[in-house]
Legacy VTK file of the C-alpha trace (Angstrom):
# vtk DataFile Version 3.0
C-alpha trace
ASCII
DATASET POLYDATA
POINTS 517 float
159.180 158.090 121.523
161.340 157.619 124.706
164.345 159.914 124.951
167.639 158.105 124.323
169.744 156.979 127.205
172.798 158.995 128.050
175.840 158.104 126.054
178.495 156.125 127.890
181.987 157.172 126.918
185.247 155.406 127.385
188.418 157.332 127.646
189.751 158.964 124.600
192.342 156.708 122.937
193.293 154.875 119.694
193.427 151.132 120.405
196.445 149.204 118.896
194.233 147.451 116.351
193.194 150.962 114.892
196.522 151.769 113.446
195.340 152.556 109.932
196.885 153.388 106.586
193.755 155.158 105.183
192.725 155.588 101.525
194.778 152.892 100.025
193.299 152.402 96.475
194.364 149.169 95.068
194.959 148.673 91.376
191.704 147.017 90.654
190.168 150.469 90.541
192.401 151.766 87.840
193.909 150.491 84.325
197.525 150.103 83.654
197.548 153.656 82.268
196.197 155.145 85.444
192.768 155.870 83.860
190.020 155.212 86.264
188.103 152.022 85.384
184.411 151.511 86.012
183.803 150.394 89.624
182.191 146.931 89.831
178.866 146.240 91.121
178.952 144.525 94.545
176.662 141.883 95.966
177.107 140.841 99.617
175.097 137.583 100.442
174.915 136.465 104.063
173.239 133.108 104.721
172.409 133.570 108.373
173.302 130.795 110.809
175.114 128.754 108.115
177.973 126.450 109.540
180.462 125.704 106.927
180.796 122.010 107.504
177.107 121.528 106.263
177.906 122.858 102.950
178.443 120.209 100.240
181.430 122.251 98.625
182.946 121.992 102.268
182.787 118.325 102.234
179.327 117.704 103.686
177.885 114.261 102.765
174.548 115.558 101.599
173.901 117.817 98.586
172.744 120.824 100.760
174.311 123.673 98.557
174.509 122.986 94.963
174.097 126.693 94.068
176.832 127.935 96.436
179.035 125.023 95.084
178.609 126.237 91.601
179.246 129.864 92.602
182.431 128.622 94.402
183.639 126.856 91.303
183.440 130.279 89.526
185.282 132.129 92.269
187.561 131.594 95.358
186.523 129.390 98.268
188.209 130.063 101.532
188.494 126.782 103.270
189.253 127.889 106.786
187.313 131.111 107.288
186.079 132.167 110.742
183.640 134.511 112.221
184.657 137.099 114.918
181.523 136.362 116.924
178.940 133.492 117.234
175.814 135.648 116.706
174.151 138.081 114.435
174.582 141.527 115.853
178.460 141.717 116.378
179.284 139.540 113.392
177.348 141.775 110.912
178.690 145.029 112.654
182.162 143.671 112.108
181.409 143.007 108.415
179.964 146.554 108.087
182.729 148.332 109.986
185.864 146.294 109.473
186.213 146.408 113.368
186.323 143.501 115.797
183.364 143.329 118.391
185.422 144.924 121.062
186.101 147.994 119.007
182.608 148.607 117.500
180.812 147.608 120.748
177.706 146.072 119.257
177.563 143.094 121.582
175.373 141.620 124.321
177.453 143.649 126.787
175.706 146.796 125.184
172.225 145.270 126.061
172.957 144.500 129.657
172.176 147.521 131.879
170.520 147.908 134.214
170.465 144.177 135.252
166.866 144.390 136.382
165.495 145.400 132.975
163.500 142.631 131.292
165.292 141.127 128.458
162.485 141.980 126.015
163.001 145.728 126.779
166.833 145.369 126.501
166.853 143.771 122.979
164.355 146.411 121.723
166.802 149.216 122.432
168.664 151.106 119.814
172.281 150.974 118.940
174.158 153.807 117.152
177.563 153.135 115.589
180.096 155.451 116.721
181.334 156.342 113.292
178.173 156.200 111.098
180.201 157.259 108.123
182.396 154.243 108.557
179.496 151.887 107.680
180.155 149.896 104.672
177.168 151.231 102.670
177.900 154.824 103.768
181.529 154.328 102.380
180.314 152.979 99.047
177.526 155.606 98.571
180.249 158.310 99.125
182.211 156.585 96.351
179.254 156.890 93.908
177.318 153.676 94.460
173.610 153.234 94.764
173.030 151.043 97.874
170.294 148.554 98.555
169.680 146.322 101.707
167.224 143.478 102.486
167.197 142.128 105.974
164.691 139.584 107.560
166.565 139.686 110.874
165.479 142.400 113.293
169.016 142.550 114.738
170.070 143.910 111.288
167.731 146.870 111.526
167.545 150.646 111.310
167.463 150.949 115.079
170.638 149.140 115.319
172.449 151.397 112.741
172.475 149.116 109.750
170.397 151.293 107.422
173.194 153.958 107.486
174.343 154.763 103.965
171.535 152.758 102.204
169.420 154.400 99.612
166.742 151.849 100.223
166.725 149.362 103.236
164.011 146.868 103.533
163.173 145.272 107.003
161.455 142.134 105.678
159.856 141.075 108.976
157.380 143.913 108.473
154.460 143.228 106.097
154.470 146.768 104.815
158.247 146.624 104.043
157.814 143.339 102.235
155.167 145.140 100.212
157.346 147.981 99.550
160.196 145.723 98.451
157.974 144.021 95.890
156.128 147.132 94.720
152.842 145.827 95.754
150.062 146.619 98.227
150.321 144.774 101.611
146.972 143.009 100.961
148.292 141.273 97.866
149.635 137.747 98.090
153.335 137.608 98.843
155.930 134.760 98.213
156.157 132.094 100.733
159.353 133.117 102.662
161.452 136.289 103.323
164.084 134.760 101.073
161.661 134.712 98.245
160.641 138.213 99.062
164.194 139.419 99.111
165.009 137.819 95.696
161.753 139.253 94.181
162.697 142.739 95.766
166.236 142.613 94.340
164.893 141.915 90.895
162.545 144.918 91.197
165.041 147.420 92.523
167.802 146.438 90.221
165.368 146.575 87.225
164.724 150.219 88.104
168.431 150.980 88.974
169.941 153.773 86.957
172.051 152.354 84.072
175.769 153.099 84.364
175.829 153.709 88.174
177.405 150.899 90.222
175.395 149.382 92.901
175.937 147.721 96.244
173.392 145.026 97.188
173.263 143.443 100.681
170.831 140.611 101.233
170.488 138.234 104.350
168.834 134.933 103.927
167.599 133.748 107.305
166.349 130.339 106.460
168.714 128.263 108.592
168.024 130.247 111.761
165.850 128.765 114.484
162.953 127.886 114.329
163.504 125.472 111.587
160.439 125.405 109.434
161.459 124.095 105.994
158.890 123.642 103.157
157.730 120.170 102.566
159.851 119.509 99.485
163.038 120.452 101.305
161.914 118.582 104.409
161.226 115.433 102.461
164.483 115.657 100.621
166.536 115.571 103.851
164.448 113.013 105.738
162.988 115.362 108.331
159.581 114.844 109.921
156.387 117.096 110.117
155.994 115.816 113.744
159.252 117.460 114.699
158.404 120.749 112.800
154.986 120.781 114.752
156.660 120.093 118.018
158.928 123.077 117.519
156.222 125.431 116.592
154.116 124.181 119.517
156.617 124.975 122.170
157.714 128.229 120.610
160.783 130.169 122.017
160.991 127.854 125.085
162.561 125.324 122.619
165.532 127.358 121.760
166.074 128.988 125.023
165.842 125.701 126.688
168.251 124.030 124.291
170.640 127.004 124.947
170.255 126.401 128.658
171.085 122.726 128.410
167.591 121.302 128.512
166.901 120.257 125.047
163.736 118.321 124.377
165.111 117.311 120.880
167.886 115.112 119.582
170.389 116.037 116.892
168.923 113.188 114.758
165.579 115.076 114.791
167.008 118.649 114.199
169.787 118.083 111.655
167.474 117.045 108.759
165.458 120.204 109.417
168.457 122.346 109.624
169.855 120.843 106.361
166.561 121.467 104.687
166.567 125.190 105.605
170.168 125.478 104.425
169.138 124.040 101.136
166.208 126.453 100.963
168.664 129.452 101.565
170.967 127.950 98.719
167.922 127.819 96.352
167.396 131.499 96.990
171.158 132.071 96.079
170.739 130.196 92.934
167.715 132.292 91.942
169.482 135.384 92.573
172.734 134.420 90.666
170.618 133.244 87.679
168.713 136.499 87.592
172.045 138.528 87.691
173.235 136.298 84.677
170.015 136.834 82.799
170.215 140.574 83.458
173.887 140.687 82.136
175.238 141.768 85.550
176.994 138.634 86.710
180.387 138.684 84.943
181.346 142.305 86.144
179.976 141.987 89.552
181.892 141.230 92.756
179.991 138.697 94.762
180.900 137.882 98.357
179.089 135.100 100.071
179.470 134.298 103.714
177.731 133.660 107.023
177.596 135.572 110.211
178.195 132.528 112.300
177.160 128.753 112.382
174.954 126.663 114.643
175.329 124.047 117.252
173.397 120.884 116.468
174.017 118.810 119.653
177.775 118.685 119.781
178.789 118.395 123.512
175.070 118.562 124.179
174.886 122.200 122.896
172.500 123.750 120.588
171.764 127.061 118.887
174.392 129.778 118.730
174.748 131.536 122.042
177.247 131.304 124.986
180.181 129.506 123.237
182.712 129.816 120.513
182.865 126.063 119.346
184.126 125.556 115.919
180.598 124.756 114.392
179.735 128.338 115.466
183.001 130.017 114.292
183.842 128.175 110.979
181.770 129.943 108.384
181.634 129.719 104.465
183.387 132.328 102.503
183.292 132.538 98.709
184.507 135.384 96.660
183.515 135.717 92.950
185.718 138.379 91.257
184.667 140.441 88.282
185.682 138.885 84.898
186.177 135.341 86.427
189.387 136.238 87.970
190.942 133.274 89.927
188.016 131.012 89.278
188.105 127.669 90.954
190.812 128.642 93.558
190.721 127.245 96.953
192.598 129.164 99.673
193.642 127.309 102.756
194.879 130.285 104.785
193.934 129.592 108.310
193.082 133.115 109.505
190.679 134.370 106.874
187.441 135.892 108.348
184.062 137.379 107.631
185.756 140.496 109.257
187.564 140.724 105.929
184.479 141.475 103.788
184.878 145.134 104.673
188.444 145.720 103.306
187.805 143.433 100.398
184.738 145.224 99.179
186.327 148.713 99.651
189.541 147.696 97.868
187.525 146.432 94.765
185.248 149.468 94.742
188.278 151.700 94.833
186.886 153.455 98.019
189.950 152.812 100.200
190.819 149.697 102.094
192.003 149.960 105.704
194.998 147.921 106.557
196.304 147.340 110.079
199.836 146.632 111.299
198.400 144.410 113.944
195.579 141.872 114.479
192.024 142.896 114.533
191.308 144.993 111.387
189.803 143.813 108.132
192.201 142.600 105.368
191.708 142.408 101.655
191.147 138.715 100.840
192.834 139.086 97.514
196.030 140.541 98.780
199.026 139.012 100.540
198.301 140.920 103.757
196.028 137.994 104.721
199.008 135.807 105.058
200.681 138.157 107.463
198.003 138.230 110.163
199.489 136.787 113.283
196.232 135.845 115.082
192.464 136.161 114.936
190.205 136.402 117.934
186.418 135.487 118.126
184.527 136.479 121.011
181.181 136.258 122.934
180.349 139.077 125.376
177.723 138.024 127.875
174.567 139.817 128.922
173.594 139.048 132.627
169.974 139.670 131.737
170.181 137.050 129.076
171.849 134.546 131.237
169.154 135.096 133.910
166.571 134.402 131.251
168.227 131.141 130.442
168.075 130.166 134.036
164.353 131.066 134.179
163.901 128.422 131.439
166.249 125.754 133.103
166.832 126.187 136.887
169.913 123.961 136.599
171.670 126.508 134.267
174.688 128.045 136.010
175.531 131.753 135.424
179.049 131.833 136.833
180.890 129.860 134.068
179.494 132.413 131.403
180.051 135.799 133.193
183.606 136.329 131.908
182.696 135.661 128.333
184.135 133.111 125.886
187.005 133.698 123.396
188.665 131.717 120.704
192.294 132.596 119.572
193.407 131.376 116.215
197.077 131.347 115.169
198.337 129.866 111.848
198.983 126.590 113.761
196.560 126.444 116.822
193.107 127.026 117.901
192.580 127.857 121.636
189.183 128.277 123.424
189.283 130.413 126.571
186.739 131.234 129.259
187.728 134.743 130.290
191.475 134.506 130.280
191.764 130.820 131.192
192.514 128.416 128.297
190.016 125.607 128.147
191.210 123.686 125.069
193.797 123.921 122.497
193.984 121.997 119.248
196.122 121.870 116.135
194.915 123.334 112.970
197.393 121.021 111.014
196.240 117.651 112.149
196.268 115.406 115.152
198.958 115.847 117.738
200.239 112.916 119.713
202.989 112.104 122.096
204.709 113.873 124.926
206.683 116.372 122.919
203.630 117.516 120.941
201.551 117.739 124.224
204.307 120.100 125.331
203.594 122.205 122.254
199.976 122.359 123.023
200.581 123.447 126.614
202.867 126.171 125.261
200.308 127.344 122.692
197.622 127.454 125.480
199.987 129.769 127.489
200.713 131.912 124.299
196.904 132.272 123.568
196.329 133.374 127.176
198.993 136.026 126.941
197.827 136.996 123.469
194.238 137.426 124.608
195.357 139.417 127.660
197.270 141.849 125.422
194.338 142.026 122.966
191.893 142.897 125.788
194.404 145.263 127.676
194.590 147.405 124.477
190.791 148.001 124.570
188.440 149.772 127.161
185.927 147.487 128.663
183.395 150.436 128.444
183.316 151.449 124.887
181.815 154.804 124.069
178.625 153.328 122.247
175.298 154.870 121.995
172.466 152.631 123.321
169.185 154.270 123.141
165.775 153.785 124.709
163.398 151.017 123.964
162.653 151.760 120.467
161.516 148.434 119.270
158.011 148.172 118.072
155.641 145.241 118.782
156.092 143.691 115.330
159.925 143.739 116.002
159.707 142.204 119.380
157.426 139.541 118.140
160.021 138.599 115.500
162.811 138.614 118.094
160.615 136.373 120.248
160.046 134.024 117.307
163.777 133.799 116.645
164.301 132.740 120.208
165.966 135.748 121.758
163.109 136.603 124.112
161.079 134.244 126.188
157.275 134.348 126.148
157.002 133.887 129.849
159.701 136.184 131.168
159.009 137.117 134.745
158.943 140.731 135.664
161.706 140.312 138.339
164.830 138.294 137.435
165.848 135.397 139.560
168.353 135.850 142.425
171.991 135.204 141.581
172.386 132.979 144.579
LINES 1 518
517 0 1 2 3 4 5 6 7 8 9 10 11 12 13 14 15 16 17 18 19 20 21 22 23 24 25 26 27 28 29 30 31 32 33 34 35 36 37 38 39 40 41 42 43 44 45 46 47 48 49 50 51 52 53 54 55 56 57 58 59 60 61 62 63 64 65 66 67 68 69 70 71 72 73 74 75 76 77 78 79 80 81 82 83 84 85 86 87 88 89 90 91 92 93 94 95 96 97 98 99 100 101 102 103 104 105 106 107 108 109 110 111 112 113 114 115 116 117 118 119 120 121 122 123 124 125 126 127 128 129 130 131 132 133 134 135 136 137 138 139 140 141 142 143 144 145 146 147 148 149 150 151 152 153 154 155 156 157 158 159 160 161 162 163 164 165 166 167 168 169 170 171 172 173 174 175 176 177 178 179 180 181 182 183 184 185 186 187 188 189 190 191 192 193 194 195 196 197 198 199 200 201 202 203 204 205 206 207 208 209 210 211 212 213 214 215 216 217 218 219 220 221 222 223 224 225 226 227 228 229 230 231 232 233 234 235 236 237 238 239 240 241 242 243 244 245 246 247 248 249 250 251 252 253 254 255 256 257 258 259 260 261 262 263 264 265 266 267 268 269 270 271 272 273 274 275 276 277 278 279 280 281 282 283 284 285 286 287 288 289 290 291 292 293 294 295 296 297 298 299 300 301 302 303 304 305 306 307 308 309 310 311 312 313 314 315 316 317 318 319 320 321 322 323 324 325 326 327 328 329 330 331 332 333 334 335 336 337 338 339 340 341 342 343 344 345 346 347 348 349 350 351 352 353 354 355 356 357 358 359 360 361 362 363 364 365 366 367 368 369 370 371 372 373 374 375 376 377 378 379 380 381 382 383 384 385 386 387 388 389 390 391 392 393 394 395 396 397 398 399 400 401 402 403 404 405 406 407 408 409 410 411 412 413 414 415 416 417 418 419 420 421 422 423 424 425 426 427 428 429 430 431 432 433 434 435 436 437 438 439 440 441 442 443 444 445 446 447 448 449 450 451 452 453 454 455 456 457 458 459 460 461 462 463 464 465 466 467 468 469 470 471 472 473 474 475 476 477 478 479 480 481 482 483 484 485 486 487 488 489 490 491 492 493 494 495 496 497 498 499 500 501 502 503 504 505 506 507 508 509 510 511 512 513 514 515 516
C-alpha cells in the first residue's frame, strides 16, 4: 500500500462558524422528573441525487414517491430544505460532521493536486476527517448506540472516513460485502439492485441486534444517480424507453461527462422518465424498509430522517447531472423527519433556511448525545428547535478541481475552464437566493414570490450586494488551505470501476492533461 501523502496544515485558528456550546442535552432525552428515558433508535435514509421537486409530496405531477409521501404524512416535511453542496462527498460529510464544506474540507479541492495527476488516481485517494471522533456514528456509539451503515456509493467509503464509528459498515459496490450484508456466500444469487441488498441487509443485522440497545442505521439508496437503468416495471410506468437505456449503457461515462461539459447527446424528454423511474425505485425501497420496521415493532419509537445529498439537473439551462453549478434543482432537497411517538405528525415547515446540514444536530439532540449550536451561520441546527428560525443565512458551495475540469474539456473541446475556476456559491437569506461565481453575484431571486417594478428591482440589486459581502465575510473567516489528510491512491480496481460507472472518471482519459491555453 502506498505511503500516505504528507498532511497539509492550515494555520491554527477557530473559524467564526465553530463557536460552539457543547454538550447541550435537550429535554427529549429525559423525562419531566429528570430520569433518563430510553434513547430512540435512529434511521438516516439518504436517497442519493434526489431533487425535491420530483417528489409527489413536493407537488410533482407524477406519483413518483408514494412511500415517502406516506412517511411525510406521519412526520414533519420541510418545504424549503437545501443542501450545502451539489455532490455526494461534501454533502454527506456535512451531514456526518455538522460542518459546512469549507470547514470539513471534503471537497473537490482536496482532490486537485498535483494538477498533472490523472483524475482516476485523484479520486482513488483517501480522505481522513480532521476530527474522527466528531463523525456522527462515532458520537452515537460513544452514547451507547450500535451503529450500522450501508453504502452503494464509493464516495461514502472507508477510505473517505465514513466508516468511523460504525460497528458494521457495508460497501455495497463490492460483491463480497453484499454477501456479508446478506449473510450469504458470494456465489449465491443476490437481489436485483444495491437498494434491494441494503434493505435485505438491514433486516438481517437488525434481526440479530441485541434487544434493549438503541441502534443507529444509515442507508444510502443510489437509484436516481446516473446512469439511469430502471427496471422494466418502473420504466414502463413513467413512459421511458429501452432504447434510451441501451444508448446510455452503450456510451458509458462519456455520456455523463459530455452532458456536464455541455455536449449532451440526450434531451430532457428522454431522460426525465428514466430519472423518475429510478426515483420511484428508491421510493419502493424506502417503503419496504418502513414496512419492515413496522412489522418488527420498531417504527413508533424510532426517529427517521429522510433526505438527499443533492439533486440533479435534467436539462434546465442546457445543464445536466450534478457538477459545476449550484442551481436550485441541485440544491433543493427533500427533508422529512418522523419523530418517535408520532410527535408533530402531518406538520409542514416552510422555514427557508433548513438544510441537510441540520441532520447532525437533530440526531444528536434526540439521542441525548449533545447537539452543537452556533451563534453564527454554518453549523448544524436542531430541526425541532427554534434555533432554525434564527439562522441569518445559509451557504451552498462547489469547490472546483482543475483536474476534473480538464477531464471535461477532454470530452468536449468547447468546454471553458476559466468560468469555473473560482467555484460556485449560493447564498440563501430568509428573503432572497443569490448565485455567485467566485465573489461575483450572477443572479438574485426572491424566495417569497415574483418581484416586479423599479423599487423591487432595487431591492434585488441591494440583495445581490449584500450576498457578495456576506460571502466575502464567510470565506474570510476560513483558510483556503484546510488542514485535511489526503492520502495516497488507496482505491482498488473495483472501486475505481464503480466510480467510472457513476461518471466521475472517463474511460479514455489521456495520460497528460490538455493545455490550459
